[in-house]
C-alpha positions as CSV (number, residue, x, y, z in Angstrom):
1,M,1.0,-5.0,57.3
2,E,2.5,-8.5,57.7
3,N,0.3,-9.9,54.9
4,N,1.4,-7.0,52.6
5,K,5.0,-7.7,53.4
6,Q,4.6,-11.4,52.6
7,S,2.8,-10.6,49.4
8,N,5.6,-8.3,48.3
9,E,8.2,-10.9,49.0
10,K,6.3,-13.5,46.9
11,E,6.1,-11.0,44.1
12,K,9.8,-10.4,44.2
13,L,10.5,-14.1,44.0
14,I,8.2,-14.6,41.1
15,A,9.1,-11.4,39.2
16,P,12.0,-12.8,37.0
17,Y,9.7,-15.6,35.7
18,N,6.3,-15.9,34.0
19,S,3.7,-15.6,36.7
20,T,1.2,-17.9,34.9
21,I,3.4,-20.9,35.5
22,T,5.0,-19.9,38.8
23,N,4.1,-19.6,42.4
24,S,6.2,-19.3,45.5
25,D,5.5,-22.9,46.6
26,I,7.2,-24.4,43.5
27,L,10.2,-22.2,43.2
28,P,13.6,-23.7,44.4
29,V,13.6,-23.9,48.1
30,K,16.2,-21.8,49.9
31,Q,19.4,-23.4,51.3
32,D,18.4,-22.8,54.9
33,L,15.3,-25.0,54.4
34,K,17.4,-28.0,53.2
35,R,17.7,-29.6,56.6
36,W,16.7,-33.2,55.9
37,G,19.5,-35.8,56.5
38,A,19.9,-39.5,55.8
39,I,18.2,-40.5,59.1
40,D,15.2,-38.3,58.2
41,F,14.8,-39.9,54.8
42,G,15.4,-43.3,56.4
43,M,12.6,-42.8,58.8
44,I,10.4,-41.3,56.1
45,W,10.8,-44.6,54.2
46,V,10.2,-46.6,57.3
47,V,6.9,-44.8,57.8
48,M,5.9,-45.3,54.2
49,S,7.0,-48.9,53.9
50,V,6.6,-50.6,57.2
51,G,2.9,-51.1,57.8
52,V,-0.2,-53.2,57.2
53,L,0.4,-53.7,53.5
54,T,4.1,-54.6,54.0
55,W,3.0,-57.5,56.1
56,E,0.4,-58.6,53.5
57,Y,2.5,-58.2,50.3
58,P,4.3,-61.6,50.3
59,W,1.0,-63.4,50.8
60,F,-0.4,-61.8,47.6
61,G,2.4,-63.6,45.8
62,I,1.8,-66.9,47.7
63,F,-2.0,-66.7,46.9
64,L,-1.0,-66.4,43.2
65,G,0.8,-69.8,43.5
66,L,4.3,-68.7,44.3
67,P,6.4,-70.6,46.9
68,W,7.0,-68.2,49.8
69,G,10.8,-67.9,49.1
70,V,10.1,-66.9,45.5
71,A,7.4,-64.4,46.6
72,L,9.9,-62.8,49.0
73,L,12.6,-62.7,46.3
74,M,10.3,-61.1,43.7
75,E,9.2,-58.6,46.3
76,F,12.8,-57.6,47.1
77,L,13.9,-57.4,43.5
78,G,10.9,-55.4,42.5
79,N,11.7,-52.8,45.1
80,V,15.4,-52.8,44.1
81,I,14.3,-52.1,40.4
82,T,12.2,-49.2,41.6
83,L,14.9,-47.8,43.8
84,V,17.3,-47.1,40.9
85,P,15.1,-44.7,39.0
86,M,13.8,-43.3,42.3
87,I,17.3,-42.2,43.3
88,I,18.0,-40.8,39.9
89,Q,14.7,-38.9,39.9
90,S,15.6,-37.6,43.4
91,H,18.9,-36.2,42.2
92,A,17.3,-33.2,40.6
93,G,15.1,-32.5,43.6
94,A,18.0,-32.5,46.0
95,K,20.3,-30.6,43.7
96,Y,18.0,-27.8,42.7
97,G,15.4,-27.8,45.5
98,L,12.6,-28.4,43.0
99,A,9.3,-30.4,43.3
100,E,8.5,-33.2,40.8
101,P,6.2,-31.3,38.3
102,Q,8.8,-28.6,37.7
103,V,11.5,-31.2,37.1
104,T,9.1,-33.0,34.7
105,R,8.7,-29.8,32.7
106,T,12.3,-30.3,31.4
107,R,11.4,-33.4,29.5
108,W,7.7,-33.0,28.7
109,G,7.5,-29.3,28.1
110,I,6.0,-26.5,30.2
111,W,2.4,-27.6,29.4
112,G,3.2,-31.2,28.5
113,A,4.3,-31.9,32.1
114,Q,0.7,-31.7,33.2
115,L,-0.1,-35.1,31.7
116,P,2.4,-37.3,33.7
117,S,1.8,-35.2,36.8
118,L,-1.9,-35.7,36.6
119,V,-1.6,-39.4,35.9
120,R,0.6,-39.7,39.0
121,A,-1.8,-37.5,41.0
122,V,-4.8,-39.7,40.3
123,I,-2.9,-42.8,41.2
124,G,-1.7,-41.2,44.4
125,T,-5.2,-40.3,45.4
126,G,-6.2,-43.9,44.7
127,W,-3.6,-45.0,47.2
128,W,-4.9,-42.4,49.6
129,G,-8.3,-44.1,49.6
130,I,-6.8,-47.5,50.1
131,Q,-4.8,-46.4,53.1
132,L,-7.8,-44.5,54.5
133,F,-9.7,-47.7,54.5
134,I,-6.9,-49.5,56.3
135,F,-7.0,-46.7,58.9
136,T,-10.7,-47.2,59.5
137,E,-10.1,-50.9,59.8
138,I,-7.7,-50.4,62.7
139,V,-10.1,-48.0,64.4
140,A,-13.1,-50.4,63.8
141,G,-11.0,-53.3,65.2
142,I,-10.2,-51.4,68.4
143,Y,-13.8,-50.4,68.8
144,L,-15.1,-54.0,68.3
145,Y,-12.4,-55.3,70.7
146,L,-13.2,-52.9,73.5
147,S,-17.0,-53.2,73.0
148,G,-16.8,-57.1,73.1
149,N,-18.3,-57.4,69.6
150,L,-15.2,-58.7,67.9
151,G,-16.1,-62.3,67.8
152,R,-19.8,-61.7,66.8
153,I,-18.9,-59.6,63.8
154,V,-15.4,-60.8,62.7
155,M,-15.6,-64.5,63.1
156,P,-18.3,-65.0,60.4
157,L,-16.1,-63.0,58.1
158,I,-13.1,-65.3,58.9
159,K,-15.2,-68.5,58.4
160,S,-16.4,-67.2,55.0
161,G,-12.9,-66.3,54.0
162,S,-13.8,-62.7,53.4
163,A,-12.1,-61.0,56.4
164,N,-9.8,-58.2,55.1
165,S,-9.3,-54.5,55.5
166,Y,-12.2,-53.7,53.2
167,T,-14.8,-55.9,54.9
168,I,-13.8,-55.1,58.5
169,S,-13.8,-51.4,57.7
170,L,-17.4,-51.7,56.6
171,A,-18.5,-54.0,59.4
172,D,-20.0,-50.9,61.2
173,P,-21.0,-48.4,58.5
174,T,-21.8,-45.6,61.0
175,L,-18.4,-46.0,62.7
176,F,-16.7,-46.2,59.3
177,W,-18.1,-42.9,57.9
178,S,-17.4,-41.1,61.2
179,V,-13.8,-42.2,61.2
180,F,-13.4,-41.6,57.5
181,A,-14.5,-38.0,57.8
182,G,-12.4,-37.4,60.9
183,V,-9.2,-38.8,59.4
184,L,-9.7,-36.8,56.2
185,V,-9.9,-33.5,58.2
186,A,-6.9,-34.5,60.4
187,E,-4.7,-35.2,57.4
188,L,-5.6,-31.9,55.8
189,A,-4.9,-30.1,59.1
190,F,-1.6,-31.9,59.4
191,L,-0.4,-30.8,56.0
192,Y,-1.7,-27.3,56.5
193,F,0.5,-26.9,59.6
194,S,3.5,-28.3,57.8
195,P,4.0,-25.6,55.2
196,I,6.7,-25.6,52.5
197,K,7.9,-22.2,53.6
198,K,9.2,-23.9,56.8
199,G,10.8,-26.9,55.2
200,Q,7.8,-29.1,56.1
201,D,9.6,-29.7,59.4
202,T,6.4,-31.1,61.1
203,L,6.5,-34.1,58.6
204,R,10.2,-34.7,59.3
205,K,9.8,-34.7,63.1
206,F,6.6,-36.8,62.9
207,S,8.6,-39.5,60.9
208,L,11.4,-39.6,63.5
209,I,8.8,-40.5,66.1
210,V,6.5,-42.8,64.1
211,G,9.3,-44.7,62.2
212,P,10.7,-46.6,65.2
213,L,7.1,-47.3,66.4
214,S,6.3,-48.9,62.9
215,I,9.3,-51.2,63.3
216,L,8.4,-52.2,66.8
217,S,4.7,-52.9,65.9
218,L,5.4,-55.5,63.2
219,T,8.3,-56.9,65.2
220,T,6.1,-57.3,68.2
221,I,3.6,-59.4,66.2
222,F,6.3,-61.6,64.9
223,L,8.0,-62.2,68.3
224,Y,4.7,-62.8,70.1
225,E,3.5,-65.4,67.5
226,G,6.9,-67.1,67.6
227,F,7.1,-67.3,71.4
228,R,3.5,-68.4,71.6
229,N,4.0,-71.2,69.2
230,G,7.4,-72.3,70.6
231,W,9.1,-71.2,67.4
232,N,7.6,-74.3,65.8
233,F,7.3,-73.7,62.0
234,G,5.2,-76.8,61.6
235,S,4.1,-77.3,58.0
236,L,3.2,-74.8,55.4
237,P,-0.5,-74.2,54.6
238,P,-1.7,-76.0,51.5
239,A,-0.6,-74.5,48.2
240,F,-2.9,-71.9,46.8
241,G,-2.3,-72.8,43.2
242,P,0.2,-74.3,40.8
243,F,3.5,-72.4,40.3
244,S,3.6,-70.3,37.1
245,P,6.7,-68.4,35.8
246,I,4.3,-65.8,34.4
247,A,2.7,-65.3,37.8
248,A,6.2,-64.8,39.3
249,L,7.1,-62.2,36.7
250,S,3.7,-60.5,37.2
251,F,4.3,-60.4,41.0
252,L,7.8,-59.0,40.3
253,A,6.3,-56.3,38.1
254,G,3.6,-55.6,40.7
255,N,6.2,-55.0,43.3
256,T,8.1,-52.7,40.9
257,A,4.8,-50.8,40.4
258,N,4.2,-50.5,44.1
259,W,6.4,-47.5,44.6
260,L,6.6,-46.1,41.1
261,T,4.4,-43.3,42.3
262,M,7.3,-42.2,44.5
263,A,9.9,-43.0,41.9
264,I,8.3,-40.0,40.1
265,S,7.4,-37.9,43.1
266,M,10.4,-38.1,45.4
267,P,11.7,-34.6,44.4
268,D,8.7,-33.3,46.4
269,L,10.4,-34.5,49.6
270,V,14.1,-34.6,48.7
271,R,14.0,-30.9,47.7
272,F,14.7,-30.4,51.4
273,S,17.7,-32.7,51.4
274,K,21.0,-31.6,52.9
275,S,23.0,-33.4,50.2
276,Q,22.8,-36.1,47.6
277,K,24.3,-38.6,50.0
278,S,21.5,-37.9,52.5
279,Q,18.7,-38.8,50.0
280,I,20.6,-41.8,48.6
281,Y,21.5,-43.5,51.9
282,G,18.1,-42.7,53.4
283,Q,16.2,-44.4,50.5
284,L,18.2,-47.7,50.8
285,V,15.7,-48.5,53.5
286,L,13.0,-49.4,50.9
287,P,14.1,-52.9,49.7
288,V,15.6,-53.8,53.1
289,A,12.3,-53.1,54.8
290,Y,10.3,-55.3,52.4
291,I,12.6,-58.3,52.7
292,V,12.9,-58.1,56.5
293,F,9.3,-57.5,57.3
294,G,8.1,-59.7,54.5
295,A,10.0,-62.6,56.0
296,M,8.6,-61.8,59.4
297,S,5.1,-61.8,57.9
298,V,5.5,-65.3,56.3
299,L,6.9,-66.8,59.5
300,G,4.6,-65.0,61.9
301,T,1.5,-66.0,59.9
302,L,2.7,-69.6,59.8
303,F,3.2,-69.6,63.6
304,A,-0.3,-68.3,64.0
305,Y,-1.7,-70.9,61.5
306,N,-0.6,-73.8,63.7
307,L,-2.8,-72.4,66.5
308,V,-5.8,-70.7,64.8
309,H,-5.9,-73.1,61.7
310,S,-6.5,-70.2,59.4
311,T,-4.1,-68.2,57.2
312,I,-4.6,-64.6,58.5
313,I,-2.4,-62.3,56.5
314,D,-3.8,-59.0,57.9
315,P,-1.7,-57.9,60.8
316,V,-4.6,-55.9,62.3
317,L,-6.9,-58.9,62.4
318,L,-4.1,-61.2,63.5
319,S,-3.3,-58.9,66.4
320,L,-7.0,-58.6,67.4
321,L,-7.3,-62.4,67.5
322,T,-4.1,-63.3,69.3
323,L,-2.3,-60.5,71.1
324,P,-3.0,-59.7,74.8
325,A,-4.6,-56.3,75.5
326,P,-1.4,-54.2,76.3
327,L,0.5,-55.5,73.2
328,L,-2.6,-55.2,71.1
329,M,-3.2,-51.5,71.9
330,F,0.5,-50.7,71.3
331,V,0.6,-52.5,68.0
332,L,-2.7,-51.1,66.7
333,L,-2.0,-47.5,67.8
334,S,1.5,-47.7,66.2
335,L,0.0,-49.0,62.9
336,L,-2.6,-46.2,63.2
337,L,0.1,-43.6,63.2
338,E,2.1,-45.3,60.4
339,T,-1.0,-45.4,58.2
340,F,-1.7,-41.8,58.9
341,G,1.9,-41.0,58.0
342,V,2.1,-42.8,54.7
343,N,-1.2,-41.4,53.6
344,T,0.0,-37.8,54.1
345,L,3.6,-38.2,53.0
346,A,3.0,-40.4,49.9
347,N,-0.6,-40.0,48.9
348,L,-1.6,-36.4,49.6
349,L,1.6,-34.3,49.6
350,P,2.8,-35.2,46.1
351,P,-0.6,-34.9,44.3
352,G,-0.9,-31.4,45.8
353,Y,2.1,-30.4,43.7
354,D,0.8,-32.2,40.7
355,I,-2.6,-30.5,40.7
356,S,-1.0,-27.1,41.5
357,N,1.0,-27.5,38.3
358,I,-2.2,-27.2,36.2
359,F,-2.5,-23.5,37.0
360,P,0.2,-22.4,39.5
361,K,-0.9,-18.8,39.5
362,K,-4.2,-19.7,41.1
363,I,-3.7,-23.2,42.6
364,T,-1.3,-23.2,45.5
365,W,0.2,-26.5,46.8
366,F,-2.4,-26.8,49.6
367,R,-5.3,-26.0,47.3
368,G,-4.0,-28.9,45.2
369,V,-4.1,-31.1,48.3
370,L,-7.8,-30.2,48.8
371,I,-8.6,-31.0,45.2
372,A,-6.7,-34.3,45.6
373,T,-8.9,-35.5,48.4
374,A,-12.0,-34.9,46.3
375,V,-10.4,-36.9,43.4
376,G,-9.5,-39.7,45.9
377,L,-13.1,-39.9,47.2
378,A,-14.4,-40.1,43.6
379,L,-11.9,-42.8,42.6
380,G,-12.8,-45.3,45.3
381,A,-9.7,-47.4,44.8
382,W,-10.2,-49.2,48.1
383,S,-12.4,-51.7,46.4
384,F,-9.2,-53.4,45.1
385,L,-8.4,-54.6,48.7
386,G,-10.9,-57.4,48.2
387,S,-8.5,-60.1,46.8
388,A,-4.9,-60.7,45.9
389,Y,-5.6,-61.0,42.2
390,N,-7.7,-57.9,42.2
391,F,-5.0,-55.9,44.0
392,V,-2.0,-57.1,42.0
393,D,-3.5,-57.4,38.5
394,N,-6.2,-54.8,38.4
395,W,-4.5,-52.2,40.6
396,L,-0.7,-52.5,40.7
397,L,-0.1,-53.8,37.2
398,A,-2.9,-51.6,35.7
399,Y,-1.5,-48.3,36.9
400,G,2.1,-49.4,37.0
401,T,2.3,-49.8,33.2
402,A,1.5,-46.2,32.6
403,L,3.9,-45.0,35.4
404,G,6.6,-47.3,34.0
405,V,6.5,-45.5,30.7
406,I,6.7,-42.1,32.4
407,V,9.6,-43.1,34.6
408,G,11.4,-44.5,31.6
409,I,11.1,-41.1,29.7
410,N,12.1,-39.1,32.8
411,I,15.2,-41.2,33.5
412,A,16.4,-41.4,29.9
413,D,16.1,-37.6,29.5
414,Y,17.8,-36.7,32.8
415,V,20.7,-39.2,32.6
416,F,21.5,-39.5,28.9
417,L,20.4,-36.1,27.5
418,K,20.5,-33.6,30.3
419,K,23.4,-35.4,32.0
420,F,22.1,-34.5,35.5
421,S,22.1,-30.8,34.8
422,L,19.1,-28.4,34.4
423,D,18.5,-24.7,33.5
424,I,16.4,-23.4,36.4
425,G,15.3,-20.2,34.6
426,S,13.9,-22.1,31.6
427,I,11.7,-24.2,33.9
428,F,9.7,-21.0,34.9
429,T,9.8,-19.2,31.6
430,K,7.7,-19.6,28.5
431,Y,9.4,-20.0,25.1
432,S,12.5,-21.2,26.8
433,K,14.6,-24.3,25.9
434,Y,12.0,-26.5,27.7
435,W,9.1,-25.0,25.7
436,Y,9.8,-27.5,22.8
437,W,6.7,-27.3,20.5
438,K,3.9,-25.1,21.8
439,G,4.9,-26.0,25.3
440,I,4.9,-29.8,24.7
441,N,7.7,-32.1,24.0
442,P,6.4,-34.3,21.1
443,A,8.9,-37.1,21.8
444,S,7.5,-37.6,25.3
445,M,3.9,-37.5,24.2
446,I,4.4,-39.9,21.3
447,T,6.4,-42.3,23.4
448,F,3.8,-42.3,26.2
449,I,0.9,-42.9,23.8
450,V,2.6,-45.5,21.6
451,V,4.1,-47.6,24.4
452,S,1.0,-47.4,26.6
453,A,-1.3,-48.3,23.7
454,F,0.9,-51.4,22.9
455,L,1.1,-52.6,26.5
456,Y,-2.6,-52.0,27.3
457,A,-3.8,-53.6,24.0
458,P,-4.6,-57.0,25.5
459,V,-6.9,-55.3,28.0
460,F,-9.0,-54.3,25.0
461,G,-8.9,-57.7,23.4
462,V,-6.1,-57.1,20.9
463,K,-3.9,-60.2,20.6
464,L,-0.1,-59.7,20.7
465,G,1.0,-63.3,20.5
466,P,4.3,-64.0,22.2
467,L,4.7,-60.3,22.8
468,E,1.8,-60.4,25.2
469,V,4.2,-61.3,28.0
470,L,5.5,-57.7,27.8
471,S,2.0,-56.7,28.9
472,E,2.1,-59.1,31.8
473,V,5.1,-57.2,33.2
474,G,4.0,-53.8,32.0
475,P,5.7,-51.7,34.7
476,I,9.1,-53.1,33.8
477,S,8.7,-53.4,30.0
478,G,7.1,-49.9,30.0
479,L,10.1,-48.4,31.7
480,L,12.6,-50.0,29.3
481,M,10.5,-49.4,26.1
482,G,9.8,-45.8,27.2
483,M,13.5,-45.1,27.6
484,A,14.4,-46.6,24.2
485,L,11.7,-45.0,22.1
486,Y,12.1,-41.6,23.8
487,L,15.8,-41.5,23.1
488,L,15.2,-42.5,19.5
489,L,12.5,-39.9,18.9
490,M,14.6,-37.1,20.6
491,R,17.4,-38.0,18.1
492,L,15.0,-38.0,15.1
493,F,13.4,-34.7,16.1
494,K,16.9,-33.3,17.0
495,L,15.6,-32.1,20.4
496,R,17.6,-31.6,23.5
């Protein structure tokens, strides 16, 4: 009887709209589910942005030849640039209680929205694989430490200069695959028991607990290394390469790309926001977290360098080699929870919505999550963890260029054309104002194809001369070019 009652309620919700493009998960959430405040979003961003990679990021820039101050500045500015479209994109989610793919329908068309949503979903699942590898590294590190095998397995990796999340995760293949499978099941279970119908309250409460632990974990490493070294900065390690303005701009663009996935997908979370102020104030944590913990990383790593005579940028490895047992277990267990949190919040939850949008009538949000895990396994993006250049150039800049164009289109449409106002009924109805041409907005598609083709041209050997610098900073130039061309085409096609 209960199942029949729930089924009837879903049918009533969907009844006014076209059932092919609607399910109860993607309809605007009810007002009584909009319970997330500024502190909740602040802690969500702490969980997503204060972890292993936050500690490592400034060093990716330093390894590319940037002075550490420039690396920190580029990191901060990149996240500020991302924050602006993220807050704008979040506005519709908070105002209407909609997830990202449904907001995206308003500028790409009912069917056209599937393209940007799927691009974002694939990239999100790639990040899922990367974070899953980091999780296994932490577990492997704890196991090697407790079993007394840390020195035997890790020291050769350090001496060869190849010790990182990727290599340590695979140090014990049997352990790796066991942890990998266990975490995958745990993440799926976690999302299953945090349903949309209950405002995903489990995720909110989880972040309120794990957020402070994330802050304490990285702060503990910094303070311990500082006290242990008598707060002696000593001298910087030798330069890793000559300074290049292009490298600085590329690192800026890479940091802009870092959270462009969430610059598109934040409506998936802020649809539960109490107000616009809640989501705006909560998201200001992003650039602050990166500058604060980036500075801690540079100084903490330098403190340790004076003692271990090696530049160890991985906080997991640094903790394993230097922290006493009680602090070590606290830090690693906290980082374990943080990595689990960011992987569910940023890398599985949003792709679930994206994949559901392919065929909402049959694919619920959670079924989309299941498909997303399969895509992430097939993608294998964790291989980019091998080097700074590989991570920044072949991962962040590669995907960030496409996402930059998508964000540019989305922001231009919502701010300048829709003027922060949407028609909810048309989002869930065929042949409405958001149908455009056969369910696709030609202005969005042409903009995405033309700008992407131009910016990716050097990858395929096409010379652009002086304009090739635009490709070097693809996430930023893609965003600006996407905005300009989209507005021009919408005017030419007389679309609104």
